[in-house]
C-alpha positions as CSV (number, residue, x, y, z in Angstrom):
1,M,0.0,0.0,0.0
2,T,1.2,3.5,-0.7
3,E,1.2,6.1,2.0
4,S,-1.9,7.9,0.6
5,T,-3.8,4.6,0.3
6,E,-2.9,3.7,3.9
7,Y,-4.1,7.1,5.1
8,L,-7.4,6.7,3.2
9,H,-7.9,3.2,4.7
10,A,-7.1,4.4,8.2
11,L,-9.5,7.3,7.8
12,L,-12.3,5.0,6.6
13,T,-11.7,2.4,9.4
14,S,-11.5,4.9,12.2
15,G,-15.0,6.4,11.8
16,G,-14.2,8.7,8.9
17,T,-16.7,6.8,6.7
18,F,-19.5,9.0,7.8
19,L,-17.5,12.2,7.1
20,I,-16.6,11.0,3.6
21,A,-20.2,9.9,2.9
22,T,-21.4,13.4,4.0
23,L,-18.8,15.0,1.8
24,L,-20.1,12.9,-1.1
25,I,-23.6,14.1,-0.6
26,F,-22.5,17.8,-0.4
27,M,-20.5,17.3,-3.6
28,C,-23.5,15.9,-5.4
29,V,-25.6,18.8,-4.2
30,G,-23.0,21.2,-5.6
31,A,-22.9,19.3,-8.8
32,W,-26.7,19.4,-9.1
33,L,-26.6,23.2,-8.7
34,L,-24.1,23.5,-11.6
35,N,-26.9,22.4,-13.9
36,L,-28.4,25.9,-13.5
37,V,-25.5,27.6,-15.1
38,A,-25.4,25.1,-18.1
39,L,-22.5,23.1,-16.8
40,P,-22.5,19.3,-16.7
41,G,-23.4,18.9,-13.1
42,N,-25.2,15.6,-13.5
43,W,-22.0,14.1,-15.1
44,L,-19.9,15.6,-12.3
45,A,-22.2,13.9,-9.7
46,V,-21.9,10.6,-11.6
47,L,-18.1,11.0,-11.6
48,V,-18.0,11.7,-7.9
49,L,-20.2,8.6,-7.2
50,A,-17.9,6.5,-9.4
51,V,-14.8,7.6,-7.5
52,Y,-16.6,7.0,-4.2
53,A,-17.7,3.6,-5.3
54,W,-14.1,2.8,-6.4
55,L,-12.2,4.2,-3.4
56,G,-14.9,4.3,-0.7
57,P,-16.0,1.6,1.7
58,E,-16.2,-1.9,0.2
59,S,-18.8,-3.1,2.7
60,G,-21.1,-1.6,5.3
61,R,-23.9,0.9,5.3
62,T,-22.1,3.6,3.3
63,E,-21.0,1.4,0.4
64,I,-22.1,2.3,-3.1
65,G,-22.3,-0.6,-5.5
66,L,-22.6,-0.8,-9.3
67,V,-26.4,-0.8,-9.3
68,P,-26.8,2.8,-7.9
69,L,-23.9,3.9,-10.1
70,G,-25.6,2.4,-13.2
71,L,-28.9,4.0,-12.2
72,A,-27.2,7.4,-11.8
73,F,-25.5,7.1,-15.1
74,S,-28.8,6.2,-16.8
75,V,-30.6,9.1,-15.3
76,A,-27.8,11.5,-16.4
77,V,-28.2,10.2,-20.0
78,I,-32.0,10.8,-19.8
79,G,-31.4,14.3,-18.4
80,E,-29.1,15.2,-21.3
81,L,-31.6,13.8,-23.8
82,V,-34.4,15.9,-22.3
83,E,-32.3,19.1,-22.2
84,F,-31.1,18.6,-25.8
85,A,-34.6,17.7,-27.1
86,A,-36.2,20.6,-25.4
87,G,-33.7,23.1,-26.8
88,A,-33.5,21.7,-30.3
89,V,-37.2,21.2,-30.8
90,G,-38.1,24.7,-29.6
91,A,-35.5,26.4,-31.7
92,S,-36.0,24.4,-34.8
93,R,-39.8,24.8,-34.8
94,A,-39.3,28.5,-34.7
95,G,-36.8,28.3,-37.7
96,A,-33.6,29.2,-35.8
97,S,-30.3,29.0,-37.6
98,R,-27.3,27.0,-36.3
99,R,-25.6,30.3,-35.3
100,S,-28.7,31.3,-33.4
101,T,-28.7,28.0,-31.5
102,L,-25.0,28.4,-30.6
103,M,-25.6,32.0,-29.5
104,A,-28.6,30.9,-27.4
105,I,-26.3,28.4,-25.6
106,A,-23.6,31.0,-25.0
107,G,-26.2,33.5,-23.9
108,S,-27.9,31.1,-21.5
109,M,-24.6,30.3,-19.8
110,V,-23.7,34.0,-19.4
111,G,-27.2,34.8,-18.3
112,A,-27.3,32.0,-15.8
113,V,-24.1,33.1,-14.1
114,I,-25.3,36.7,-13.9
115,G,-28.6,35.5,-12.6
116,G,-26.9,33.4,-9.9
117,I,-24.9,36.4,-8.8
118,I,-27.9,38.8,-8.8
119,G,-30.1,36.3,-6.9
120,L,-27.6,35.9,-4.0
121,P,-29.3,38.4,-1.7
122,V,-32.4,36.3,-1.5
123,P,-31.7,33.2,0.6
124,V,-31.7,29.7,-0.8
125,L,-34.1,30.0,-3.8
126,G,-32.9,33.4,-5.0
127,P,-29.9,32.3,-6.9
128,V,-31.6,29.2,-8.3
129,L,-34.6,31.0,-9.6
130,A,-32.6,34.0,-10.9
131,A,-30.1,31.6,-12.7
132,L,-33.0,29.8,-14.3
133,L,-34.8,33.1,-15.4
134,F,-31.6,34.9,-16.5
135,G,-30.4,31.7,-18.3
136,G,-33.6,31.8,-20.4
137,L,-33.3,35.5,-21.0
138,G,-29.7,35.0,-22.1
139,A,-30.8,32.3,-24.5
140,T,-33.4,34.7,-25.9
141,A,-30.9,37.5,-26.3
142,G,-28.3,35.3,-27.9
143,A,-30.8,33.8,-30.4
144,M,-32.2,37.2,-31.3
145,L,-28.8,38.7,-31.7
146,A,-27.7,36.0,-34.1
147,E,-31.0,36.2,-36.1
148,W,-30.7,40.0,-36.2
149,Y,-27.1,39.6,-37.5
150,D,-28.4,37.4,-40.3
151,G,-30.8,40.2,-41.3
152,K,-34.1,38.7,-40.2
153,P,-36.9,41.1,-39.2
154,W,-37.7,41.9,-35.6
155,R,-40.9,39.9,-35.5
156,E,-39.1,36.7,-36.6
157,N,-36.2,37.4,-34.1
158,W,-38.7,37.7,-31.3
159,R,-40.4,34.4,-32.2
160,I,-37.1,32.6,-32.3
161,G,-35.9,34.3,-29.1
162,H,-39.2,33.3,-27.4
163,A,-38.7,29.6,-28.5
164,A,-35.1,29.7,-27.2
165,F,-36.3,31.0,-23.8
166,W,-38.8,28.2,-23.4
167,G,-36.5,25.6,-24.8
168,R,-33.7,26.6,-22.4
169,T,-36.0,26.8,-19.4
170,T,-37.8,23.5,-20.1
171,G,-34.5,21.7,-20.8
172,T,-32.9,23.1,-17.6
173,A,-35.9,22.1,-15.6
174,G,-35.7,18.6,-17.0
175,K,-32.0,18.3,-16.3
176,M,-32.5,19.6,-12.8
177,V,-35.1,16.9,-12.2
178,A,-32.7,14.3,-13.5
179,G,-30.0,15.8,-11.2
180,L,-32.4,15.6,-8.2
181,L,-33.0,11.9,-9.0
182,I,-29.2,11.4,-9.0
183,L,-29.0,13.1,-5.7
184,L,-31.7,10.9,-4.3
185,I,-29.9,7.8,-5.6
186,C,-26.8,9.0,-3.8
187,L,-28.7,9.6,-0.6
188,I,-30.5,6.2,-0.7
189,A,-27.3,4.4,-1.5
190,V,-25.3,6.0,1.3
191,L,-28.0,6.1,4.0
192,F,-29.8,2.8,3.5
């Protein structure tokens, strides 16, 4: 055993299992919140679960096996499909160009970060709701700017921006639900 492996083993056998399991849960919560700013939070949570399953306790109450890890992976895939489908269907139905779709993605990321910062004064739900709202507004602005750049009239820009807003908002909501399921899988696997 290497020195770091011995330290980890000693920590786990001396009652540190609860501490590491608690850290796992907090990391999954943080990863879940990253979905709001259009970052791959669900995949980060699956990665953290995989590392915990690989390096964590091999038996006992806080062990995570392959079944919870496989479930979390499957839910993350479904969350990505929901997010992609919501964004793509909304924009394509409105007639958005590829540039408009890319600008909507960039705008949603910038908007979500700004919304998270603006929403900080309101406890707990402020940053979450502001990131969701501003992410949709950023998607709208990005899509409309790209369509305006292509020379499309204002009415058409607005229609495409509106579709980008609802596609982004619906996709993020679906991905957040998937992330919540991953978090519940983590909690159930560690606590029961």
